[in-house]
N, C-alpha and C positions, 0 to 999 in steps of 0.2 A: 696202489690204492684203487679200490673198486667203487664206482659210482652207480647208483641205482638209476634205472630209466626214468623214474619219477623225478629224481633230482635233476637230471639232465634236461628233461622237458620243462621243469620249473625255471631252470637257468635260461633256456631258449625263450621262454615266455617273458622273462624279465628283461632280456637284452635283445632288442630288435637287431637284425643283421646290419641295417643302416647305421645303427649306433656304434657297433663294433668296427665296421669297415670305415665309417666316417672319421675315425681317429687317425687313419692312415691315408685315406683317399678322399679327395675333394669331390663330393657328390652333388648332383643337381637333379631335381625332380623332373621326371618325364613320364606323364601319364600315371600309371600305377607303380612304376618302377623308379629307381634311381640309376643314373649313369655317371661314369667317370673314366679317367684314364687308367689303364691297367697298372696294378702295382707290381706285376710280374714281368712286364715287357715295356720298353720305351715305345710310345706311340703318340701320334699327333691328334688322331681322332679317337674319341672314347669308344671302347668296345667292351667295357666292363659294366655289368649290370647287377643290381641288387633288388631283390623282391622280398619285402618284409612279410607280405601275406603268405607266400610260399615258404619263406624261411631259408632262402639260399642266395648265394652269389654265383655268377657265371662270368668267366673271362673268355671271350671269343678268341683273343689273340694267342692264348696259351692252351685253351681247352680246359682249364682248371675250373672245378665246380665244387661247391660244398656249403656247409652251414657255418655258424660262428666258430665252432671248434676247429673245423678244417681251415678256416681263414687264418686263425691265430697260429696254427701249426705251420702253415705255409709261409706266412710273412715273418714269423718270429723264430722259425727253426727250432721248435720245441716239440716234445712228445705230447700225447693226448693228456696225461695227468697234469703236466705243467700248464697246458692250454686251459684246462678246466679251472685250475687254481687261479690263473690270471683273470679268467672271465668272472670268477667269483668275486675277486677284488674289484673288477670293473662294475659288476652289478651292485656291489656295496657302495661304490663311489656314485653311481647313478642314483641309487636310492637316497643317499645322503643329499645329493644335489636336488632331487625332487622334494625332499623334506624342506630344504632351505627355500626352494621356489614357492612351495605352498605357504611357508611361513611369511615370505615376502608378499605373497598375494593376500594373505590375511591382513598384513600390515597395510597394504595398499587399500583394502576395503575399509580398514579402520580409519586410515587417513581420509578416505573419501567420506566416511560417516562424519568425521570431525569437521571436514570442510563443509559438508551439508549442514551440520549443526551450527557452525559459525555463520554460514550464509543465512540460515533460518534466524539466528540471533540478530544478524544485521537487519533482516527484514522486520523483525519484531521491534528492534530499536528504531528503525526508520518510521515504522508505523506509530510507535509511541511518540516520536518527535513530531510527526504530522499531527497527532492528536493534541499534543501540547500547544503547537502553533495555532491549531484551529480553536482551541479553548481560549488562548490569549486573544486571538482575533475576535472571537465572539464576545469576550468581556469588554474589549475596546468598543465594539459596535454597540453593545447594550449601554455602555457608559455615555454614549452620544445621544441616546433617546431623549433625555430631559431637554435637549436643545431643539427638539422637533417642534413644529407648530401645528402638526396634525398627524394622525395615524389613519391609514386606509386599511380596513380589515375585511375578512371574509368568512364568517365573523370571528371564528376561532382557528381556522386552518391556516390562513395567511394573514400577515400583518406587515405593512410597509410604513416606516416612519419618515415623514417628509419635513423639510424646513423651507419655508418661503417667507422672507422678509423683504418687502418692496424696497426699503432703503438700502439693502445690501446689493440689489441688482441681480440680474441673471434669472435663470429658470429655477424652479424648486429642486432641491437636492435630496437624494435618498440617503438618510443617515443610518438606517438599519432596516433589515428585512428578515423574515423568518417564517417557518411553517411549524404547525403543531405546537410543541412545547415552547419553542423560541417565540412563536407568534403570541402565545399567551403571556410570556414574560414581557414582550414589548408592550402589550396592552396593559399589563399590571403596572409597569413603570410609567406609562402614559397617564393612567388613572391617578397614580400617586402624585404626579406633577401637574395635574389638571390640564392635560393636553387633550384637545378634542379628538375623538375617535369616530370615524365615519365608516359605516359598514356599506361597502360597495363591492360585491362579490366579483363581478367581471374585472373591475379596475384593479382590485387588489391582486388578483391572479396575474393580470397582464403586467403590472408594474414589477411584481416579484420576478417574473421570467425575463423581463426585458432590460432592467436597469441594475447596474452594479452599485455596490456601496460607495458612497462619496461621489457619485456621478449625478449629473443633472439629468432630469427626465427628457426623453426625446420629444420632438415637436408634436408627434402624434398624440401625446397625452396632455398637451397644453390646455385644450378646451375643457376636458373632463376635470382636470385639477383646478382650473380657473373657476369652474362652476362650484367646486367644493369650497374654494376660498370665499367666493361670493356668499355661499350658503352660511359659512361660519361667521362671516362679518355681521349677518343679520340674525344670528341665532344666539339667544341669551339663556336658553334653558340648559339642563344637564346633558351630559354625553352618555352613551353614544348616539350619534345621529344615524338613522337608517335612510340611506339614499335610494329611492326607487327609480329604476331606469327602464 
């Protein structure tokens, strides 16, 4: 059987020498070459080299040198046509293995996409749960506003609902607080329940930033809030009260 030079070159291009030799010789990378023990002689130190870039093998112990066809002919004891036929089968096996590898890679990428999608789904679910918890917490907070005895506002951007009843003892408690739309909602509920609204810009901002819900105000705010309580006790007109400081 006659093989064209183009066909043989194509076979060489598809089958690196290290791929063919590596099926019989354990190779390890050393620089640009591979080295291993000679398949032709028994040796303890490797003298067999493979260079894929140049397309040949060389065995220093025996002096044998050649390409993939020569290696198969030497190691398997066959002629050139049989060597070509075996290399064609090897090339087909390699091509099929590469197809499977690429398919596995595509599956891996798909699995990665699925994992990312699930992760994103988990993030969205967690964000949704956080939103629901925040919404429930906000509703509970607004439901407590009717129990307030005063609301300190600024005048629409901040609102803090406080409860102070002397007979209950302790410092005033922050029942609710909010900015912008929540602040407006707190004021709306306060107006519906005839709760005094005192507009004090600095105090409203300071209370909002410093005090948590259901917590007593710190001592630094005692005097300012006490002045509001005193003001409210002597005030009989409609709300809101604008407190000038």
